[in-house]
Biopython code that builds the backbone (N, CA, C, O; Angstrom):
import numpy as np
from Bio.PDB.StructureBuilder import StructureBuilder

atoms = [
    (1, "MET", "N", (44.385, -21.328, 14.531)),
    (1, "MET", "CA", (44.125, -19.767, 14.804)),
    (1, "MET", "C", (43.595, -18.909, 13.443)),
    (1, "MET", "O", (42.788, -17.980, 13.405)),
    (2, "ILE", "N", (44.392, -19.600, 12.263)),
    (2, "ILE", "CA", (43.647, -18.888, 11.083)),
    (2, "ILE", "C", (42.348, -19.817, 10.617)),
    (2, "ILE", "O", (41.608, -19.601, 9.657)),
    (3, "ARG", "N", (42.296, -20.694, 11.379)),
    (3, "ARG", "CA", (40.672, -21.331, 10.544)),
    (3, "ARG", "C", (39.788, -20.806, 11.352)),
    (3, "ARG", "O", (38.766, -20.602, 10.697)),
    (4, "VAL", "N", (39.634, -20.414, 12.676)),
    (4, "VAL", "CA", (39.014, -20.054, 13.276)),
    (4, "VAL", "C", (38.533, -18.250, 12.808)),
    (4, "VAL", "O", (37.484, -17.610, 12.742)),
    (5, "ARG", "N", (39.659, -18.051, 12.621)),
    (5, "ARG", "CA", (39.375, -16.108, 11.780)),
    (5, "ARG", "C", (38.393, -16.585, 10.424)),
    (5, "ARG", "O", (37.296, -16.030, 10.362)),
    (6, "LYS", "N", (38.696, -17.461, 9.472)),
    (6, "LYS", "CA", (38.254, -17.375, 8.448)),
    (6, "LYS", "C", (36.753, -17.982, 8.592)),
    (6, "LYS", "O", (35.821, -17.579, 7.896)),
    (7, "ILE", "N", (36.646, -18.855, 9.436)),
    (7, "ILE", "CA", (34.984, -19.399, 9.942)),
    (7, "ILE", "C", (34.199, -17.660, 10.420)),
    (7, "ILE", "O", (33.066, -17.242, 10.182)),
    (8, "THR", "N", (35.538, -16.888, 11.261)),
    (8, "THR", "CA", (34.411, -15.982, 11.787)),
    (8, "THR", "C", (34.209, -15.167, 10.596)),
    (8, "THR", "O", (32.997, -15.047, 10.418)),
    (9, "VAL", "N", (35.057, -14.400, 9.476)),
    (9, "VAL", "CA", (34.965, -14.059, 8.501)),
    (9, "VAL", "C", (33.542, -14.273, 8.056)),
    (9, "VAL", "O", (32.438, -13.748, 8.203)),
    (10, "ILE", "N", (34.050, -15.211, 7.494)),
    (10, "ILE", "CA", (32.509, -16.222, 6.499)),
    (10, "ILE", "C", (30.868, -16.015, 7.434)),
    (10, "ILE", "O", (29.797, -15.559, 7.034)),
    (11, "LEU", "N", (31.321, -16.642, 8.970)),
    (11, "LEU", "CA", (29.880, -16.074, 9.931)),
    (11, "LEU", "C", (29.318, -14.514, 10.111)),
    (11, "LEU", "O", (28.204, -14.109, 10.444)),
    (12, "LEU", "N", (30.430, -13.869, 9.789)),
    (12, "LEU", "CA", (29.797, -12.456, 9.730)),
    (12, "LEU", "C", (29.334, -12.083, 8.151)),
    (12, "LEU", "O", (28.270, -11.484, 7.992)),
    (13, "VAL", "N", (30.056, -12.405, 7.140)),
    (13, "VAL", "CA", (29.361, -12.015, 5.830)),
    (13, "VAL", "C", (27.960, -12.758, 6.014)),
    (13, "VAL", "O", (26.989, -12.005, 5.934)),
    (14, "LEU", "N", (27.785, -13.626, 6.163)),
    (14, "LEU", "CA", (26.613, -14.424, 6.217)),
    (14, "LEU", "C", (25.760, -13.681, 7.014)),
    (14, "LEU", "O", (24.743, -13.419, 6.372)),
    (15, "ALA", "N", (25.734, -13.252, 8.078)),
    (15, "ALA", "CA", (24.720, -12.572, 9.362)),
    (15, "ALA", "C", (24.111, -10.725, 8.340)),
    (15, "ALA", "O", (23.066, -10.089, 8.203)),
    (16, "SER", "N", (25.644, -10.601, 7.867)),
    (16, "SER", "CA", (24.884, -9.027, 7.049)),
    (16, "SER", "C", (24.171, -9.523, 6.029)),
    (16, "SER", "O", (23.302, -8.774, 5.583)),
    (17, "LEU", "N", (24.334, -10.877, 5.395)),
    (17, "LEU", "CA", (23.696, -10.480, 4.159)),
    (17, "LEU", "C", (22.099, -11.258, 4.520)),
    (17, "LEU", "O", (21.117, -11.236, 3.777)),
    (18, "ALA", "N", (22.154, -11.610, 5.239)),
    (18, "ALA", "CA", (20.719, -11.888, 6.022)),
    (18, "ALA", "C", (20.038, -10.916, 6.630)),
    (18, "ALA", "O", (18.811, -10.857, 6.545)),
    (19, "ALA", "N", (20.825, -9.960, 7.378)),
    (19, "ALA", "CA", (20.260, -8.731, 7.876)),
    (19, "ALA", "C", (19.756, -7.790, 6.753)),
    (19, "ALA", "O", (18.691, -7.175, 6.706)),
    (20, "ALA", "N", (20.627, -7.819, 5.987)),
    (20, "ALA", "CA", (20.037, -6.759, 4.181)),
    (20, "ALA", "C", (19.016, -7.789, 3.750)),
    (20, "ALA", "O", (18.620, -7.074, 2.830)),
    (21, "GLY", "N", (18.503, -8.517, 3.675)),
    (21, "GLY", "CA", (18.136, -9.814, 2.970)),
    (21, "GLY", "C", (16.415, -9.059, 3.477)),
    (21, "GLY", "O", (15.589, -8.470, 2.779)),
    (22, "ALA", "N", (16.395, -9.464, 5.202)),
    (22, "ALA", "CA", (15.435, -8.415, 6.120)),
    (22, "ALA", "C", (15.023, -7.300, 5.381)),
    (22, "ALA", "O", (13.888, -7.209, 4.912)),
    (23, "ALA", "N", (16.448, -5.903, 5.173)),
    (23, "ALA", "CA", (16.160, -5.107, 5.057)),
    (23, "ALA", "C", (14.950, -4.899, 3.942)),
    (23, "ALA", "O", (13.835, -4.413, 4.127)),
    (24, "TRP", "N", (15.470, -5.368, 2.861)),
    (24, "TRP", "CA", (15.003, -5.547, 1.598)),
    (24, "TRP", "C", (13.553, -5.738, 1.233)),
    (24, "TRP", "O", (12.886, -5.220, 0.336)),
    (25, "ALA", "N", (13.106, -6.996, 2.563)),
    (25, "ALA", "CA", (11.926, -7.196, 2.189)),
    (25, "ALA", "C", (10.847, -6.537, 2.995)),
    (25, "ALA", "O", (9.743, -7.052, 3.170)),
    (26, "GLN", "N", (11.180, -5.477, 3.436)),
    (26, "GLN", "CA", (9.998, -5.036, 4.123)),
    (26, "GLN", "C", (9.047, -4.096, 2.715)),
    (26, "GLN", "O", (9.447, -3.473, 1.731)),
    (27, "PRO", "N", (7.879, -4.354, 3.175)),
    (27, "PRO", "CA", (7.216, -3.639, 2.256)),
    (27, "PRO", "C", (7.407, -2.062, 2.301)),
    (27, "PRO", "O", (7.941, -1.295, 3.102)),
    (28, "TYR", "N", (6.747, -1.914, 1.111)),
    (28, "TYR", "CA", (7.146, -0.331, 0.256)),
    (28, "TYR", "C", (5.724, 0.490, 1.424)),
    (28, "TYR", "O", (4.693, -0.178, 1.494)),
    (29, "GLN", "N", (5.745, 1.395, 1.970)),
    (29, "GLN", "CA", (4.754, 2.371, 2.377)),
    (29, "GLN", "C", (4.792, 3.747, 1.266)),
    (29, "GLN", "O", (5.584, 4.666, 1.055)),
    (30, "PRO", "N", (3.468, 3.314, 0.709)),
    (30, "PRO", "CA", (3.136, 4.809, 0.106)),
    (30, "PRO", "C", (2.965, 6.149, 0.537)),
    (30, "PRO", "O", (2.392, 6.179, 1.626)),
    (31, "PRO", "N", (3.218, 7.142, 0.139)),
    (31, "PRO", "CA", (3.098, 8.424, 1.044)),
    (31, "PRO", "C", (1.730, 8.492, 1.290)),
    (31, "PRO", "O", (1.125, 7.619, 0.668)),
    (32, "PRO", "N", (0.956, 9.276, 2.034)),
    (32, "PRO", "CA", (-0.060, 9.296, 2.271)),
    (32, "PRO", "C", (-1.003, 9.659, 1.348)),
    (32, "PRO", "O", (-0.553, 10.437, 0.507)),
    (33, "PRO", "N", (-2.395, 9.307, 1.184)),
    (33, "PRO", "CA", (-3.396, 10.055, 0.450)),
    (33, "PRO", "C", (-3.718, 11.235, 0.725)),
    (33, "PRO", "O", (-4.434, 11.801, -0.101)),
    (34, "PHE", "N", (-3.378, 11.857, 1.739)),
    (34, "PHE", "CA", (-4.127, 12.771, 1.727)),
    (34, "PHE", "C", (-3.045, 13.742, 2.725)),
    (34, "PHE", "O", (-2.109, 13.107, 3.210)),
    (35, "GLY", "N", (-3.121, 15.330, 3.078)),
    (35, "GLY", "CA", (-2.424, 15.710, 3.639)),
    (35, "GLY", "C", (-2.892, 15.646, 5.326)),
    (35, "GLY", "O", (-4.013, 15.231, 5.621)),
    (36, "ALA", "N", (-1.908, 16.102, 6.389)),
    (36, "ALA", "CA", (-1.988, 16.155, 7.424)),
    (36, "ALA", "C", (-3.529, 16.784, 8.006)),
    (36, "ALA", "O", (-4.281, 16.027, 8.621)),
    (37, "TYR", "N", (-3.870, 18.081, 7.775)),
    (37, "TYR", "CA", (-5.143, 18.574, 8.157)),
    (37, "TYR", "C", (-6.356, 18.346, 7.104)),
    (37, "TYR", "O", (-7.473, 18.810, 7.328)),
    (38, "ASP", "N", (-6.041, 17.565, 5.890)),
    (38, "ASP", "CA", (-7.230, 17.071, 4.879)),
    (38, "ASP", "C", (-7.973, 16.647, 5.893)),
    (38, "ASP", "O", (-7.518, 16.429, 7.016)),
    (39, "LYS", "N", (-9.622, 16.449, 5.430)),
    (39, "LYS", "CA", (-10.210, 15.370, 6.211)),
    (39, "LYS", "C", (-11.349, 15.051, 4.726)),
    (39, "LYS", "O", (-12.030, 15.877, 4.119)),
    (40, "PRO", "N", (-11.241, 13.875, 4.533)),
    (40, "PRO", "CA", (-12.001, 13.018, 3.423)),
    (40, "PRO", "C", (-13.268, 12.953, 3.680)),
    (40, "PRO", "O", (-13.779, 12.437, 4.674)),
    (41, "GLU", "N", (-14.008, 13.673, 2.452)),
    (41, "GLU", "CA", (-15.337, 13.829, 2.902)),
    (41, "GLU", "C", (-15.863, 12.070, 1.728)),
    (41, "GLU", "O", (-15.487, 11.666, 0.628)),
    (42, "TRP", "N", (-16.586, 11.687, 2.485)),
    (42, "TRP", "CA", (-16.656, 10.226, 1.848)),
    (42, "TRP", "C", (-18.094, 10.592, 0.577)),
    (42, "TRP", "O", (-18.724, 11.646, 0.655)),
    (43, "TYR", "N", (-18.355, 9.686, -0.343)),
    (43, "TYR", "CA", (-19.387, 9.647, -0.677)),
    (43, "TYR", "C", (-19.700, 8.692, -1.839)),
    (43, "TYR", "O", (-18.856, 8.666, -2.734)),
    (44, "PRO", "N", (-20.871, 7.836, -1.980)),
    (44, "PRO", "CA", (-20.658, 6.135, -3.411)),
    (44, "PRO", "C", (-19.914, 7.010, -4.438)),
    (44, "PRO", "O", (-20.081, 8.156, -4.857)),
    (45, "ALA", "N", (-18.947, 5.938, -4.704)),
    (45, "ALA", "CA", (-18.732, 6.017, -5.865)),
    (45, "ALA", "C", (-19.265, 5.391, -7.236)),
    (45, "ALA", "O", (-20.026, 4.441, -7.420)),
    (46, "PRO", "N", (-18.723, 6.094, -7.987)),
    (46, "PRO", "CA", (-19.440, 5.967, -9.586)),
    (46, "PRO", "C", (-19.226, 4.244, -9.412)),
    (46, "PRO", "O", (-18.204, 3.730, -8.957)),
    (47, "GLY", "N", (-20.263, 3.609, -9.817)),
    (47, "GLY", "CA", (-19.843, 2.043, -10.400)),
    (47, "GLY", "C", (-20.281, 1.553, -9.373)),
    (47, "GLY", "O", (-20.349, 0.349, -9.621)),
    (48, "ASN", "N", (-20.654, 1.737, -8.282)),
    (48, "ASN", "CA", (-20.581, 0.939, -7.033)),
    (48, "ASN", "C", (-20.744, 1.690, -5.740)),
    (48, "ASN", "O", (-19.879, 2.220, -5.042)),
    (49, "PRO", "N", (-22.433, 1.594, -5.528)),
    (49, "PRO", "CA", (-22.663, 2.569, -4.460)),
    (49, "PRO", "C", (-22.356, 2.016, -2.759)),
    (49, "PRO", "O", (-22.714, 2.548, -1.707)),
    (50, "LYS", "N", (-21.689, 0.958, -2.950)),
    (50, "LYS", "CA", (-21.124, 0.233, -1.776)),
    (50, "LYS", "C", (-20.010, 0.382, -1.512)),
    (50, "LYS", "O", (-19.606, -0.148, -0.477)),
    (51, "VAL", "N", (-18.948, 1.268, -2.459)),
    (51, "VAL", "CA", (-17.814, 1.504, -2.074)),
    (51, "VAL", "C", (-17.725, 3.192, -1.893)),
    (51, "VAL", "O", (-18.315, 3.965, -2.648)),
    (52, "PHE", "N", (-16.823, 3.647, -0.676)),
    (52, "PHE", "CA", (-16.723, 5.107, -0.834)),
    (52, "PHE", "C", (-15.826, 5.396, -1.193)),
    (52, "PHE", "O", (-14.909, 4.575, -1.227)),
    (53, "TYR", "N", (-15.564, 7.268, -1.830)),
    (53, "TYR", "CA", (-14.554, 7.458, -2.249)),
    (53, "TYR", "C", (-14.616, 8.803, -1.466)),
    (53, "TYR", "O", (-15.541, 9.243, -0.783)),
    (54, "ALA", "N", (-13.310, 9.382, -1.759)),
    (54, "ALA", "CA", (-12.951, 10.927, -1.035)),
    (54, "ALA", "C", (-12.194, 11.585, -2.083)),
    (54, "ALA", "O", (-10.990, 11.528, -2.335)),
    (55, "PRO", "N", (-13.439, 12.423, -2.823)),
    (55, "PRO", "CA", (-12.966, 13.073, -4.031)),
    (55, "PRO", "C", (-12.354, 14.193, -3.530)),
    (55, "PRO", "O", (-11.564, 14.608, -4.378)),
    (56, "ASN", "N", (-12.354, 14.970, -2.403)),
    (56, "ASN", "CA", (-11.725, 16.260, -2.252)),
    (56, "ASN", "C", (-10.390, 15.876, -1.524)),
    (56, "ASN", "O", (-9.703, 16.704, -0.927)),
    (57, "ILE", "N", (-10.105, 14.624, -1.622)),
    (57, "ILE", "CA", (-8.507, 14.896, -1.385)),
    (57, "ILE", "C", (-7.438, 14.611, -2.629)),
    (57, "ILE", "O", (-7.973, 14.349, -3.706)),
    (58, "GLN", "N", (-5.952, 14.633, -2.594)),
    (58, "GLN", "CA", (-5.533, 14.285, -3.665)),
    (58, "GLN", "C", (-5.228, 12.960, -3.985)),
    (58, "GLN", "O", (-4.595, 12.872, -5.036)),
    (59, "GLY", "N", (-5.459, 11.938, -3.447)),
    (59, "GLY", "CA", (-5.154, 10.726, -3.688)),
    (59, "GLY", "C", (-6.230, 9.822, -4.373)),
    (59, "GLY", "O", (-7.262, 10.472, -4.541)),
    (60, "ASP", "N", (-6.327, 8.532, -4.825)),
    (60, "ASP", "CA", (-7.129, 7.590, -5.042)),
    (60, "ASP", "C", (-7.596, 6.946, -3.310)),
    (60, "ASP", "O", (-6.744, 6.317, -2.682)),
    (61, "LEU", "N", (-8.372, 7.085, -2.971)),
    (61, "LEU", "CA", (-8.686, 6.559, -1.534)),
    (61, "LEU", "C", (-10.092, 5.766, -1.764)),
    (61, "LEU", "O", (-11.031, 6.148, -2.462)),
    (62, "PHE", "N", (-9.994, 4.473, -0.944)),
    (62, "PHE", "CA", (-11.483, 3.993, -1.123)),
    (62, "PHE", "C", (-12.016, 3.028, 0.050)),
    (62, "PHE", "O", (-11.381, 2.160, 0.649)),
    (63, "TRP", "N", (-13.111, 3.346, 0.183)),
    (63, "TRP", "CA", (-13.891, 2.477, 1.497)),
    (63, "TRP", "C", (-14.798, 1.556, 1.409)),
    (63, "TRP", "O", (-15.988, 1.767, 1.179)),
    (64, "LEU", "N", (-14.145, 0.208, 1.635)),
    (64, "LEU", "CA", (-14.989, -1.002, 1.416)),
    (64, "LEU", "C", (-15.563, -1.625, 2.297)),
    (64, "LEU", "O", (-14.892, -2.586, 2.674)),
    (65, "GLY", "N", (-16.756, -1.482, 2.932)),
    (65, "GLY", "CA", (-16.693, -2.729, 4.297)),
    (65, "GLY", "C", (-15.754, -2.181, 5.652)),
    (65, "GLY", "O", (-15.620, -1.031, 6.070)),
    (66, "ASN", "N", (-15.221, -3.347, 6.110)),
    (66, "ASN", "CA", (-13.952, -2.100, 7.365)),
    (66, "ASN", "C", (-12.976, -1.769, 6.454)),
    (66, "ASN", "O", (-12.409, -0.824, 7.003)),
    (67, "ARG", "N", (-12.330, -1.999, 5.207)),
    (67, "ARG", "CA", (-11.032, -1.648, 4.657)),
    (67, "ARG", "C", (-10.819, -0.564, 3.554)),
    (67, "ARG", "O", (-11.664, -0.275, 2.706)),
    (68, "TYR", "N", (-9.364, 0.100, 3.692)),
    (68, "TYR", "CA", (-9.644, 1.190, 3.019)),
    (68, "TYR", "C", (-8.231, 0.766, 1.991)),
    (68, "TYR", "O", (-7.119, 0.321, 2.272)),
    (69, "PHE", "N", (-8.987, 1.201, 0.502)),
    (69, "PHE", "CA", (-7.754, 1.003, -0.603)),
    (69, "PHE", "C", (-7.400, 1.800, -1.100)),
    (69, "PHE", "O", (-8.206, 2.591, -1.591)),
    (70, "TYR", "N", (-6.198, 1.978, -1.212)),
    (70, "TYR", "CA", (-5.485, 3.160, -1.835)),
    (70, "TYR", "C", (-4.814, 3.272, -3.364)),
    (70, "TYR", "O", (-3.889, 2.461, -3.411)),
    (71, "TYR", "N", (-4.864, 3.534, -3.827)),
    (71, "TYR", "CA", (-4.252, 3.238, -5.566)),
    (71, "TYR", "C", (-3.407, 4.560, -5.794)),
    (71, "TYR", "O", (-3.824, 5.717, -5.824)),
    (72, "TYR", "N", (-2.031, 4.063, -5.956)),
    (72, "TYR", "CA", (-0.614, 4.874, -5.712)),
    (72, "TYR", "C", (-0.141, 4.454, -6.808)),
    (72, "TYR", "O", (-0.539, 3.333, -7.126)),
    (73, "SER", "N", (0.818, 5.129, -7.746)),
    (73, "SER", "CA", (1.832, 5.154, -9.066)),
    (73, "SER", "C", (1.601, 3.555, -9.122)),
    (73, "SER", "O", (2.173, 2.709, -8.435)),
    (74, "GLY", "N", (0.790, 3.392, -9.941)),
    (74, "GLY", "CA", (0.100, 1.573, -10.713)),
    (74, "GLY", "C", (0.249, 0.872, -9.355)),
    (74, "GLY", "O", (1.202, 0.097, -9.445)),
    (75, "TYR", "N", (-0.222, 0.835, -8.317)),
    (75, "TYR", "CA", (-0.333, -0.708, -7.501)),
    (75, "TYR", "C", (-1.514, -0.031, -6.676)),
    (75, "TYR", "O", (-2.095, 1.054, -6.707)),
    (76, "TRP", "N", (-1.601, -1.479, -5.741)),
    (76, "TRP", "CA", (-3.128, -0.833, -4.853)),
    (76, "TRP", "C", (-2.541, -1.344, -3.562)),
    (76, "TRP", "O", (-1.855, -2.366, -3.554)),
    (77, "TYR", "N", (-2.861, -0.475, -2.197)),
    (77, "TYR", "CA", (-2.732, -0.898, -1.079)),
    (77, "TYR", "C", (-4.223, -1.187, -0.230)),
    (77, "TYR", "O", (-5.409, -0.941, -0.449)),
    (78, "ARG", "N", (-3.506, -1.795, 0.764)),
    (78, "ARG", "CA", (-4.885, -1.837, 1.839)),
    (78, "ARG", "C", (-4.388, -1.509, 3.241)),
    (78, "ARG", "O", (-3.302, -1.768, 3.760)),
    (79, "SER", "N", (-5.328, -0.948, 3.666)),
    (79, "SER", "CA", (-5.169, -0.540, 5.330)),
    (79, "SER", "C", (-6.850, -0.819, 6.139)),
    (79, "SER", "O", (-7.890, -0.793, 5.480)),
    (80, "TYR", "N", (-6.817, -1.020, 7.329)),
    (80, "TYR", "CA", (-7.577, -1.038, 7.977)),
    (80, "TYR", "C", (-7.620, 0.518, 8.854)),
    (80, "TYR", "O", (-8.257, 0.812, 9.864)),
    (81, "SER", "N", (-7.001, 1.059, 8.308)),
    (81, "SER", "CA", (-7.207, 2.782, 8.926)),
    (81, "SER", "C", (-6.720, 3.606, 7.875)),
    (81, "SER", "O", (-5.734, 3.267, 7.220)),
    (82, "MET", "N", (-7.249, 4.509, 7.695)),
    (82, "MET", "CA", (-6.827, 5.300, 6.476)),
    (82, "MET", "C", (-5.804, 5.917, 6.699)),
    (82, "MET", "O", (-5.509, 6.696, 5.793)),
    (83, "TRP", "N", (-4.820, 5.881, 7.931)),
    (83, "TRP", "CA", (-3.590, 6.586, 7.904)),
    (83, "TRP", "C", (-2.524, 5.689, 7.571)),
    (83, "TRP", "O", (-1.324, 5.952, 7.488)),
    (84, "GLY", "N", (-3.033, 4.740, 7.414)),
    (84, "GLY", "CA", (-2.002, 3.340, 7.208)),
    (84, "GLY", "C", (-1.936, 2.366, 8.436)),
    (84, "GLY", "O", (-2.754, 2.563, 9.334)),
    (85, "PRO", "N", (-1.361, 1.702, 8.516)),
    (85, "PRO", "CA", (-0.021, 1.306, 7.573)),
    (85, "PRO", "C", (-0.717, 0.495, 6.380)),
    (85, "PRO", "O", (-1.749, -0.159, 6.529)),
    (86, "TRP", "N", (-0.021, 0.623, 5.189)),
    (86, "TRP", "CA", (-0.272, 0.371, 3.779)),
    (86, "TRP", "C", (0.098, -0.616, 3.533)),
    (86, "TRP", "O", (1.322, -0.627, 3.664)),
    (87, "GLN", "N", (-0.437, -1.914, 3.098)),
    (87, "GLN", "CA", (-0.319, -3.307, 2.796)),
    (87, "GLN", "C", (-0.311, -3.415, 1.261)),
    (87, "GLN", "O", (-1.295, -2.977, 0.663)),
    (88, "PRO", "N", (0.712, -3.959, 0.561)),
    (88, "PRO", "CA", (0.050, -4.196, -0.591)),
    (88, "PRO", "C", (-1.283, -5.034, -0.763)),
    (88, "PRO", "O", (-1.579, -5.986, -0.041)),
    (89, "ALA", "N", (-1.986, -4.593, -1.730)),
    (89, "ALA", "CA", (-3.104, -5.780, -1.877)),
    (89, "ALA", "C", (-2.928, -6.455, -3.014)),
    (89, "ALA", "O", (-2.965, -5.762, -4.030)),
    (90, "ARG", "N", (-2.717, -7.799, -3.172)),
    (90, "ARG", "CA", (-2.978, -8.626, -3.894)),
    (90, "ARG", "C", (-3.993, -9.006, -4.915)),
    (90, "ARG", "O", (-3.880, -9.113, -6.136)),
    (91, "ASN", "N", (-5.374, -9.248, -3.844)),
    (91, "ASN", "CA", (-6.529, -9.698, -4.725)),
    (91, "ASN", "C", (-7.194, -8.284, -4.168)),
    (91, "ASN", "O", (-7.182, -7.855, -3.014)),
    (92, "LEU", "N", (-7.750, -7.727, -5.302)),
    (92, "LEU", "CA", (-8.667, -6.495, -4.790)),
    (92, "LEU", "C", (-10.171, -7.168, -4.949)),
    (92, "LEU", "O", (-10.475, -7.835, -5.937)),
    (93, "PRO", "N", (-11.275, -6.850, -3.603)),
    (93, "PRO", "CA", (-12.376, -7.073, -4.050)),
    (93, "PRO", "C", (-13.057, -6.622, -5.356)),
    (93, "PRO", "O", (-12.623, -5.626, -5.935)),
    (94, "LYS", "N", (-14.320, -7.453, -5.945)),
    (94, "LYS", "CA", (-14.638, -7.322, -6.885)),
    (94, "LYS", "C", (-15.905, -5.713, -7.077)),
    (94, "LYS", "O", (-16.472, -5.289, -8.084)),
    (95, "GLY", "N", (-15.931, -5.225, -5.670)),
    (95, "GLY", "CA", (-16.402, -3.678, -5.621)),
    (95, "GLY", "C", (-15.821, -2.909, -5.985)),
    (95, "GLY", "O", (-16.221, -2.010, -6.726)),
    (96, "ILE", "N", (-14.652, -3.058, -5.539)),
    (96, "ILE", "CA", (-12.882, -1.711, -5.983)),
    (96, "ILE", "C", (-12.886, -2.393, -8.053)),
    (96, "ILE", "O", (-12.937, -1.518, -8.918)),
    (97, "LEU", "N", (-12.849, -3.370, -8.337)),
    (97, "LEU", "CA", (-12.803, -4.281, -9.326)),
    (97, "LEU", "C", (-14.008, -3.154, -10.700)),
    (97, "LEU", "O", (-13.707, -2.814, -11.845)),
    (98, "ARG", "N", (-14.814, -2.986, -10.217)),
    (98, "ARG", "CA", (-16.218, -2.285, -10.838)),
    (98, "ARG", "C", (-16.181, -1.211, -10.671)),
    (98, "ARG", "O", (-17.071, -0.611, -11.274)),
    (99, "LEU", "N", (-15.436, -0.518, -10.011)),
    (99, "LEU", "CA", (-15.538, 0.776, -10.311)),
    (99, "LEU", "C", (-15.485, 1.831, -11.845)),
    (99, "LEU", "O", (-14.800, 1.426, -12.784)),
    (100, "ASP", "N", (-16.144, 2.974, -11.951)),
    (100, "ASP", "CA", (-16.127, 3.560, -13.182)),
    (100, "ASP", "C", (-14.716, 4.658, -13.189)),
    (100, "ASP", "O", (-14.478, 5.326, -12.182)),
    (101, "ARG", "N", (-14.021, 4.732, -14.166)),
    (101, "ARG", "CA", (-12.892, 5.546, -14.134)),
    (101, "ARG", "C", (-13.462, 6.405, -13.868)),
    (101, "ARG", "O", (-12.606, 6.748, -13.052)),
    (102, "GLY", "N", (-14.513, 7.502, -13.740)),
    (102, "GLY", "CA", (-14.787, 8.892, -13.008)),
    (102, "GLY", "C", (-14.420, 8.838, -11.603)),
    (102, "GLY", "O", (-14.311, 9.918, -11.022)),
    (103, "ALA", "N", (-14.195, 7.681, -10.909)),
    (103, "ALA", "CA", (-13.889, 7.266, -9.805)),
    (103, "ALA", "C", (-12.323, 7.600, -9.201)),
    (103, "ALA", "O", (-12.064, 7.422, -8.011)),
    (104, "PHE", "N", (-11.525, 8.002, -9.979)),
    (104, "PHE", "CA", (-10.216, 7.735, -9.760)),
    (104, "PHE", "C", (-9.776, 9.540, -10.167)),
    (104, "PHE", "O", (-10.534, 10.349, -10.703)),
    (105, "LYS", "N", (-8.616, 9.739, -9.800)),
    (105, "LYS", "CA", (-7.885, 10.888, -10.382)),
    (105, "LYS", "C", (-7.174, 10.228, -11.226)),
    (105, "LYS", "O", (-7.115, 10.509, -12.423)),
    (106, "GLN", "N", (-6.471, 9.136, -10.585)),
    (106, "GLN", "CA", (-5.080, 8.927, -11.736)),
    (106, "GLN", "C", (-5.663, 7.254, -12.000)),
    (106, "GLN", "O", (-5.231, 6.354, -11.281)),
    (107, "PRO", "N", (-6.737, 6.956, -13.168)),
    (107, "PRO", "CA", (-7.209, 5.863, -13.271)),
    (107, "PRO", "C", (-6.561, 4.530, -13.452)),
    (107, "PRO", "O", (-5.967, 4.401, -14.523)),
    (108, "PRO", "N", (-6.546, 3.555, -12.672)),
    (108, "PRO", "CA", (-5.740, 2.086, -13.232)),
    (108, "PRO", "C", (-5.907, 1.430, -14.423)),
    (108, "PRO", "O", (-7.069, 1.276, -14.800)),
    (109, "PRO", "N", (-4.462, 0.746, -15.528)),
    (109, "PRO", "CA", (-5.199, 0.418, -17.070)),
    (109, "PRO", "C", (-6.456, -0.358, -17.051)),
    (109, "PRO", "O", (-6.880, -0.289, -18.204)),
    (110, "TRP", "N", (-7.360, -1.139, -16.258)),
    (110, "TRP", "CA", (-8.160, -1.437, -16.588)),
    (110, "TRP", "C", (-9.278, -1.003, -16.626)),
    (110, "TRP", "O", (-10.176, -1.657, -17.156)),
]
sb = StructureBuilder()
sb.init_structure("model")
sb.init_model(0)
sb.init_chain("A")
sb.init_seg("    ")
for serial, (resi, resn, name, xyz) in enumerate(atoms, 1):
    if name == "N":
        sb.init_residue(resn, " ", resi, " ")
    sb.init_atom(name, np.array(xyz, "f"), 0.0, 1.0, " ", f" {name:<3s}", serial, name[0])
structure = sb.get_structure()
């Protein structure tokens, strides 16, 4: 009986650790790049006319092809919708990497 109880406790601990690991692995969702009532006005970005940016909103939001790119707090995110969900952008397209610093409100370190 004691052995069954020990095994049950061990299994419960392992299950809770697995659940906690899954919760920690969830991607961070940055705050939206603009308010609920803001409407981005898109213009060709300095440094690359194929990339569009919205200087009238508070965040650094860019549109290239069929994706949106959002620079926030030192990290890049991408999405198929400007309302998210945002995923970390590990590899940025060359068009984004070639933007002039004037296209940013908070320029990246490069």
